[in-house]
N, C-alpha and C positions, 0 to 999 in steps of 0.2 A: 166740846161736844159736852151736850147736855143729858143725854142718854145715861141713867144709872144701871149700871150691871150688877145684879144683886146674887144671881145664882151661877154656879160653876156647872158645866157639864163635862164628863170625862168620857170620851169616846177609845176604843182601842181599834187603832187601823194597822192594816197589813203595809209593807213596804211600799208596795204597788199602790195601794189608796193614798198613800202620804205622798208618793211622788206626784200624782194626780192633783193633789190639792197645791203643792209647790209649783207644779208647772202652770196651774190658773192663777194663781199669786203672781208668779212674776210675768205671766204673759200681759195682765191685766195691772201691773205696777202697783201692787197692793202691799202697806206695810208690814202687816204681821199673816200667819196662818191663821190666827184667830179670825182677823178681817176677811180674808178668803172663805173661811168656812162661813162667817156669817152670811156672805154673798151668796154663795153657795146654797145654803139653805133657803135665802128670800127667793132665789130662782126656784128652786125646788118646789116652793111651796105656793109657788103660783101656778103652777101646770097641776093635771090630773094626779091623784095619788091612789095607789093600790089598797083594797080593802082588808088587805092580810090574808082572808082566806086560810086561816089556821098554820100560817107559813110559820118555820122557826126565825128568829132573829138572823141566824147564819145566813140564810138565804137573801138576805138585804144587802148584801156587798156590792163593791163597786164593780169587780171584776167577777167572772165566772167561777165557781170552785165546786170541787168534789163534794158529795154528800157530807163529809165529814169536814168539811173547809179546806181542806191539805190533802197533799199526796205526800206519801215518802219517797225522800231522795236517797242518793245512796249514801253511806254511812251512817244511817239511821236519823238524817237531817229532815226536818220537817220544809216544804216548800209548798208556793202555791201552784194553782194549775194553769196560771198566766203564761202565755209564750213570751219568752224573753225579746223574740224578735218584733212583737206587737200583732202577728198575724192572727192570734187566736184568743 
């Protein structure tokens, strides 16, 4: 590969988002998570993008979330609003 990669991009992901990337990676037999993320970025950049409209960064998650990004689970633990059975 002759491409130089000089910049590092650090992204925080929820467990569900990371699972979605890993699922994509394994389905398409990609060697690394980074390769999968680059391919997903390439695919995403080929479609129309939102103009932002003053939305917060937390509104751009892969999965639906509550107004503060998480809901409180039992025992005070934080959990996402994603249905574990995949229905919602």
